C-alpha positions in Angstrom: 123.6 36.6 89.6 124.3 39.8 91.4 126.4 42.5 89.3 127.8 45.6 90.5 127.7 49.3 89.4 129.3 52.5 90.7 126.7 55.2 91.6 126.9 58.4 93.8 130.5 57.3 95.2 129.4 53.8 96.1 129.3 50.3 94.7 125.6 49.0 94.4 124.8 45.5 94.1 121.8 44.5 91.8 120.1 42.0 90.0 117.5 42.2 87.0 114.2 39.9 85.8 112.8 40.0 82.5 113.5 41.4 79.4 115.5 44.9 78.9 112.5 45.8 76.4 109.9 45.6 79.3 108.8 48.7 81.3 111.6 49.5 83.4 110.7 48.8 87.3 113.2 49.5 90.1 112.4 47.7 93.4 113.8 49.4 96.3 113.8 47.4 100.0 113.5 48.7 103.6 115.4 48.9 106.7 118.1 46.5 107.2 116.8 44.0 104.3 118.6 42.9 101.6 117.5 42.7 98.0 116.8 39.0 98.1 113.7 39.7 100.3 112.0 41.1 97.0 111.5 37.3 96.3 112.5 35.6 93.1 109.2 34.7 92.1 107.6 38.1 92.9 110.1 39.3 90.8 109.5 36.9 88.1 105.7 37.7 88.2 106.2 41.6 87.6 108.7 40.6 84.7 105.8 38.3 83.3 103.5 41.4 83.4 105.9 43.0 81.0 108.6 44.8 83.3 112.1 45.0 83.3 112.5 44.5 87.1 115.8 45.6 88.9 116.2 45.3 92.7 119.5 46.1 94.4 121.1 46.3 98.1 120.9 49.8 99.7 124.1 51.2 100.9 125.0 49.7 104.2 123.1 46.2 103.6 124.2 43.2 101.6 126.8 43.3 98.7 126.5 47.0 98.5 129.2 49.5 100.1 128.9 49.8 103.8 130.2 53.0 105.4 131.9 51.3 108.1 134.1 54.5 108.9 130.7 56.5 109.9 130.6 53.9 113.1 127.2 53.3 114.6 125.3 56.5 115.7 123.5 57.0 118.7 119.7 56.6 117.6 118.7 58.4 120.7 121.1 61.5 120.3 119.9 61.5 116.4 116.1 61.5 117.6 116.7 64.1 120.1 118.9 66.4 117.5 121.9 66.1 119.4 123.5 64.3 117.0 123.7 63.9 113.1 123.0 60.9 110.8 126.1 59.8 108.6 123.4 60.3 105.5 119.8 60.8 105.1 117.3 59.3 103.1 117.6 61.8 100.1 121.3 60.5 100.1 119.8 56.9 99.6 117.3 58.2 96.8 120.6 59.8 95.1 122.0 56.1 95.3 119.0 55.0 93.1 119.0 57.6 90.8 122.8 56.9 90.3 121.9 53.3 89.8 119.7 54.4 87.2 122.4 56.1 85.4 124.6 53.0 85.4 121.8 51.2 84.2 121.1 53.8 81.3 117.4 54.2 82.6 116.6 58.1 82.0 113.3 57.4 83.9 111.6 54.1 85.6 108.7 52.9 87.7 109.6 52.9 91.1 108.2 50.6 93.8 109.6 51.1 97.7 108.8 48.8 100.8 109.0 50.6 104.1 112.2 52.5 104.3 112.3 51.5 100.6 108.9 53.8 100.0 110.7 56.6 102.2 113.6 56.5 99.3 111.0 56.0 96.4 109.2 59.2 97.9 112.5 61.1 98.2 113.5 60.1 94.5 110.3 61.3 93.3 110.5 64.7 95.0 114.2 65.3 94.3 114.4 63.7 90.8 111.0 64.0 89.6 111.7 63.6 85.8 113.3 60.0 86.5 110.0 58.6 88.1 107.3 57.3 85.8 105.3 56.0 88.3 105.4 55.7 92.2 104.3 52.7 94.3 104.9 53.1 98.0 104.3 49.9 100.1 103.8 50.0 104.0 105.8 53.2 104.3 105.2 56.8 105.9 106.3 60.3 104.7 107.9 61.0 108.1 109.4 59.0 110.9 106.7 60.2 113.4 103.7 59.3 111.3 102.3 55.7 111.8 105.0 54.9 114.6 105.5 51.3 115.5 103.9 49.6 118.6 105.9 49.2 121.5 106.3 45.2 120.5 107.4 46.2 117.0 110.1 48.4 118.0 111.1 46.1 120.7 111.7 43.6 118.1 113.4 45.9 115.8 115.9 46.9 118.5 117.0 43.5 120.0 120.4 42.6 120.5 121.9 41.7 116.9 122.6 38.1 115.9 125.8 36.3 116.9 125.9 33.7 114.4 124.1 32.4 111.6 121.8 30.2 113.5 121.0 33.1 115.8 120.2 35.3 112.9 117.7 32.9 111.7 116.1 32.4 115.2 116.0 36.3 115.5 114.5 36.8 111.8 111.7 34.5 112.9 111.1 36.5 116.1 110.9 39.7 114.5 108.7 38.6 111.4 106.4 36.8 114.2 105.7 40.3 115.6 105.7 42.7 112.5 104.4 40.0 110.1 100.8 39.6 108.6 98.4 38.4 111.5 95.9 37.4 108.7 97.9 35.1 106.8 100.1 32.0 107.8 103.9 32.9 108.5 106.1 31.2 106.1 108.8 29.9 108.5 110.6 27.9 105.9 110.7 31.0 103.6 112.0 33.2 106.6 114.5 30.7 107.9 115.9 30.5 104.0 116.3 34.2 103.3 117.5 34.8 106.7 120.4 32.5 106.3 121.2 33.7 102.9 121.3 37.3 104.2 123.7 36.3 107.0 125.8 34.8 104.7 125.9 37.8 102.1 126.7 40.2 104.7 125.9 41.1 108.4 126.4 44.4 109.6 124.2 45.6 112.8 126.1 48.9 112.5 124.9 49.3 109.0 121.6 48.9 109.8 121.7 51.5 112.5 123.1 53.9 110.2 119.9 53.4 108.0 117.9 53.8 111.0 119.6 57.3 112.1 118.8 58.4 108.3 115.1 57.6 108.7 114.8 59.6 112.1 116.9 62.6 110.9 115.3 63.0 107.4 112.6 65.7 107.2 109.0 65.4 106.5 108.2 64.7 102.9 104.7 65.9 102.8 105.4 69.3 101.4 107.6 67.7 98.6 105.0 65.1 98.0 102.2 67.4 97.9 104.1 69.0 94.6 104.2 65.7 92.7 102.4 64.9 89.4 103.3 61.4 89.1 100.7 58.4 89.0 101.0 56.9 92.3 99.7 53.9 94.2 99.8 53.4 97.9 99.7 49.9 99.5 99.1 49.3 103.6 98.4 46.8 105.6 95.6 47.2 108.3 97.4 45.4 110.8 100.9 46.8 110.1 102.7 47.4 113.6 105.9 48.6 112.4 104.6 51.4 110.4 101.0 51.7 111.4 98.3 52.6 109.0 98.3 56.2 109.5 101.7 56.5 107.5 99.8 55.0 104.4 97.0 57.1 105.1 99.2 60.3 105.1 101.1 59.4 102.2 98.2 58.8 100.1 96.6 62.1 101.2 99.7 64.1 100.7 100.1 62.7 97.1 97.7 64.6 94.6 95.6 61.7 92.8 97.2 59.1 94.9 95.4 55.6 94.9 95.2 53.8 98.2 94.6 50.0 98.7 94.5 48.9 102.1 94.6 45.2 103.2 92.9 43.6 106.3 95.1 41.1 107.7 98.4 42.4 106.3 101.0 43.4 108.4 104.6 44.6 107.6 105.3 42.1 104.9 104.1 40.8 101.7 102.0 37.6 102.2 102.0 35.4 99.2 98.2 35.2 98.8 98.1 38.9 98.1 101.1 38.7 95.5 98.9 38.4 92.5 96.7 41.4 93.5 99.6 43.8 94.4 101.4 42.7 91.1 98.2 43.3 89.1 97.7 46.8 90.9 101.4 47.6 89.9 101.0 46.6 86.5 97.8 48.7 86.1 99.4 51.9 87.3 102.6 51.3 85.0 100.6 50.6 81.9 98.4 53.4 82.6 101.4 55.9 83.1 103.0 54.5 80.0 100.1 55.2 78.1 99.8 58.7 79.7 103.6 59.4 78.6 102.7 58.1 75.1 99.6 60.8 74.7 
């Protein structure tokens, strides 16, 4: 069941898995995507590997605060520098740090996917003492690095859903384009999660504000180059939304980062790769804890 915490001036909805005595692990999800897309079973796998897992809704999605007063920015104007975004990725990283405060976590291991990877990177740059290890999945250090294919951007910017059934159909259309071509599309999972997400909260303007934050945020590579945090970078070779150069640039920017590239993986986490990815994250967090204790 979701809980709510006051953080950085907003309310953040979150859920936890595993023993509070486990290694603290914060999961940060991507653009327009609610925390439920960190699947329950995936969170349980991470908890079984000794983590105390917390997933949460970013601002402007799900049950967290929606900044409705900011309206829907003109993405073209933001991209061209003619308009400002209501907030930046750094502000969303401050939300995550505020949630950590509310949880009583002085530091934790951080895993971010897509825009969540950008937020995780910004958290490590802006709050380095708070991040024990960093895992950046299918992400990029800058909006222009590994840009989406025409098909992916077309799917992303399609008109928003008008009702619950339309939301489910639209989700299937999007994931058919950006999902993993090397693995079967789990259509039932997408239908189920898309319906739950619509019931929890549908806010196309909120997603536009998040997208504006991505476009307006500065290149993180200079900050990433200064990090000394154990880092894992995971990317799909067939990602159409953030193409492989985004993951390569992330790994190249962070000293000592380990890169895992999976053929057939697109812009999602296919079930057959869960065990491999969970094992890689677990090795990283265990090694980071050993290093901290030394």
